[in-house]
Steps between C-alpha positions, in 0.01 A plus 500: 500500500406131543153407591443417868470119503297511823208605288474152346169357616370831625133581440320834502149584621222458249363809323150636544256307273482605134159463344534365146293709258352405170658804336845405628457146373391638160797746492740218581357262236522771237857589604623140467303443178265234644181515295309247713152647526458362851749762623295792371135389484313380810244310286776319309662408834173370642439300183825320576392426857675784678315702766650823364780616275816294581839653505768360272736284706787747471287789623604431853858598415378850416360548851811369687703819467377653826604188698832476305570858581534410870807293411640733238465808714638340824819695562641226724509257210757709310338442160623699198193450282693615194706177522211261540422227244171322548575136531202323647149554619225252604134523553282248683156506339220347699216631283433755229497865589177680411375853481398612847748264677711658778864404462754536780862495391787384704868460416823363634851417390677174460 
């Protein structure tokens, strides 16, 4: 089944806020092999001028799945996820993400 082209440009409601936790940042940094001490040690982060432990830039991808699920699970789209090849994704960073930050995720299609 072909995808419904009327979905191009559609957006979905934002998710409830997700509070970024120090432990989740640490787990992510370990999982991707990033040994930057600022990602696991609040004192190391503060010594570098951060107010708290910063998240690696790619951390935000890990928390987008709930928002992406709104598209993937929308039966009207006609998506066969087993045939999907990830081709593009963009993030607009306006500032670093820190432990304790609430992040709201939103998604759309284009």
